[in-house]
C-alpha positions in Angstrom: -22.9 5.6 -3.7 -22.6 1.8 -3.8 -19.0 0.8 -2.9 -17.4 -2.3 -4.3 -16.3 -3.9 -1.0 -12.8 -5.3 -1.4 -11.9 -5.1 2.3 -14.2 -5.3 5.3 -13.3 -4.9 8.9 -15.9 -6.3 11.3 -15.7 -5.3 15.0 -11.9 -5.1 14.6 -9.8 -4.2 17.6 -6.0 -4.2 17.9 -3.8 -3.7 20.9 0.0 -3.7 21.1 -0.3 -4.4 24.8 -3.0 -5.5 27.2 -3.9 -1.9 28.3 -3.9 0.3 25.3 -6.2 -0.5 22.3 -5.0 1.2 19.1 -8.2 0.4 17.2 -11.6 -0.3 19.0 -14.5 -2.3 17.5 -13.9 -0.9 14.0 -16.6 -1.6 11.4 -15.4 -0.4 8.0 -15.8 -1.3 4.3 -13.0 -0.2 1.9 -13.8 0.1 -1.7 -11.7 -1.7 -4.4 -12.3 1.3 -6.7 -10.9 4.9 -6.6 -8.8 6.3 -3.8 -9.7 6.2 -0.1 -7.8 8.7 2.0 -7.2 8.0 5.7 -6.4 10.9 8.0 -5.9 11.3 11.7 -3.5 12.5 14.3 -0.4 10.5 15.4 -1.5 7.5 17.4 -5.0 7.3 15.9 -4.4 3.9 14.4 -3.9 4.8 10.7 -0.8 2.7 10.1 -2.2 -0.1 12.2 -5.3 -0.1 10.0 -3.2 -0.3 6.9 -1.2 -3.3 8.2 -4.4 -5.1 9.3 -5.9 -4.6 5.9 -3.0 -6.3 4.1 -2.4 -9.1 6.7 0.9 -7.8 8.2 -1.0 -7.6 11.5 -3.8 -9.8 12.7 -6.6 -8.3 14.8 -6.8 -8.8 18.5 -10.5 -9.2 18.1 -12.9 -9.2 15.1 -12.3 -10.1 11.5 -10.7 -8.6 8.4 -12.3 -9.9 5.1 -10.7 -9.8 1.7 -13.4 -10.2 -0.9 -15.5 -11.9 1.7 -12.7 -14.3 2.9 -11.2 -14.1 6.4 -7.7 -12.8 5.9 -6.4 -14.8 8.8 -6.7 -18.0 6.7 -4.6 -16.6 3.8 -0.8 -16.5 3.4 0.8 -13.1 2.9 1.8 -14.2 -0.6 -1.9 -14.8 -1.4 -2.9 -11.5 0.1 -0.1 -9.7 -1.8 -1.6 -10.8 -5.2 -4.6 -8.7 -4.3 -3.3 -6.0 -2.0 0.1 -4.4 -2.2 1.5 -2.4 0.7 4.1 0.4 0.5 5.8 1.2 3.8 6.4 4.8 4.9 10.1 4.0 4.8 10.9 2.2 1.5 14.1 0.8 2.9 12.0 -1.5 5.0 10.9 -3.5 2.0 14.1 -3.4 -0.1 16.6 -6.3 0.3 18.1 -7.4 -3.1 21.6 -6.6 -4.3 20.4 -4.8 -7.4 17.4 -2.9 -8.6 16.7 -5.6 -11.3 16.8 -8.4 -8.7 14.5 -6.4 -6.4 11.9 -6.4 -9.1 12.3 -10.0 -10.3 12.4 -11.7 -6.9 8.7 -12.2 -6.3 8.2 -13.4 -9.9 10.9 -16.0 -9.6 9.4 -17.2 -6.3 6.1 -17.6 -8.2 7.8 -19.6 -10.9 7.1 -17.1 -13.7 9.1 -18.0 -16.9 12.2 -16.0 -17.6 10.9 -14.3 -20.7 7.9 -13.0 -18.9 10.0 -11.9 -16.0 12.3 -9.9 -18.3 9.4 -8.2 -20.0 7.7 -7.2 -16.8 10.9 -6.0 -15.2 11.7 -3.9 -18.3 8.2 -2.4 -18.1 8.6 -1.4 -14.5 12.0 0.0 -15.1 10.7 2.2 -17.9 7.4 3.2 -16.1 9.3 4.3 -13.0 12.3 5.9 -14.7 14.7 3.4 -13.2 16.3 1.9 -16.4 19.7 3.6 -15.8 19.7 2.2 -12.2 19.1 -1.5 -13.2 22.4 -2.7 -11.8 22.5 -0.3 -8.8 22.4 -1.3 -5.1 19.0 -0.2 -3.9 20.3 1.3 -0.6 22.5 3.7 -2.6 19.5 5.3 -4.3 18.0 8.6 -3.4 14.8 8.7 -1.3 12.6 9.3 -4.4 14.3 6.5 -6.3 13.9 4.1 -3.4 10.2 5.0 -3.2 9.7 4.5 -6.9 11.6 1.1 -6.7 9.5 0.0 -3.7 6.3 0.9 -5.5 7.5 -0.9 -8.7 8.3 -4.0 -6.7 4.8 -4.0 -5.3 3.1 -3.3 -8.6 5.1 -6.0 -10.5 3.0 -8.5 -8.6 -0.1 -7.0 -10.3 -2.2 -6.4 -7.2 -5.7 -4.8 -7.7 -5.3 -2.6 -4.7 -2.6 -0.6 -3.1 -2.1 0.7 0.5 0.4 3.6 0.7 1.6 4.7 4.1 2.6 8.4 4.1 3.9 8.3 0.5 4.8 12.0 0.3 7.1 12.0 3.4 10.4 13.7 2.6 9.5 14.3 -1.1 10.2 17.7 -2.6 7.7 19.5 -4.8 9.1 17.9 -8.0 9.0 14.3 -6.6 5.5 14.9 -5.1 4.3 16.0 -8.5 5.8 12.9 -10.2 4.1 10.7 -7.6 0.8 12.4 -8.1 1.0 11.8 -11.9 1.8 8.1 -11.3 -1.2 7.8 -9.0 -3.5 9.3 -11.6 -2.3 6.8 -14.2 -2.8 3.9 -11.9 -6.3 5.1 -11.0 -7.1 5.4 -14.6 -5.9 1.8 -15.1 -8.3 0.7 -12.4 -6.0 0.1 -9.5 -7.7 1.0 -6.3 -5.9 2.6 -3.4 -5.9 3.6 0.2 -3.5 6.4 1.2 -2.6 6.9 4.9 -1.4 10.5 5.2 -1.0 13.8 7.1 -0.8 15.5 3.7 -4.5 16.5 3.2 -3.9 18.6 0.2 -2.1 15.9 -1.7 -4.6 13.2 -0.9 -7.7 15.4 -1.5 -6.5 15.9 -5.1 -7.1 12.2 -5.8 -9.5 10.9 -3.1 -13.0 9.7 -3.9 -13.6 8.9 -0.2 -12.1 10.1 3.1 -11.9 8.3 6.5 -10.8 10.1 9.6 -9.6 8.2 12.7 -9.5 9.5 16.2 -8.7 7.6 19.3 -8.8 4.3 17.4 -12.3 4.9 16.1 -13.8 6.3 12.9 -14.7 10.0 13.6 -15.7 10.7 10.0 -16.5 8.4 7.1 -17.5 10.2 3.9 
């Protein structure tokens, strides 16, 4: 299969200290289409890979390319317009006093006009079943509601690709089913994804490609 290369990692290594490399000389192309699943044991470099791919981390060695351009020369805001990142713990990316302001913040920073902001916020509130929580304090929401809000806040910036880190953690069967349905809709709409997960069954329901990491290297690339 010919993959549409959105992201490329070229000889990428990453170390949190001088002795222990989390990723080692990684060469990897990530498609901008479909869903790529990333599996591996704890400490294999999965989350580090995701953070490198969206510019939160910069490689110790090598290059990360976004549509052929070195990501190190791009601001996080520029990267965020192409690649959205959902943290494993949604609280880490929530900060506004209300759900509505959480969604509108990035659009106001970008100078989007008020009418367009109102329309896009209403769309996200409806799409993620958050309308009744518009004026709520995000940190008072349930785990599932926080996750839906965090995903909505990423999507309102209209990225073409999403990276989700362990999105099914702490979700019950009902919430996992709802997340699965949302992913199906997004995939149908042409949003590409990479999901980092220990939940093989969930990811394999959607994945068009699977990468397995072990010891900081790709052990399987299907």
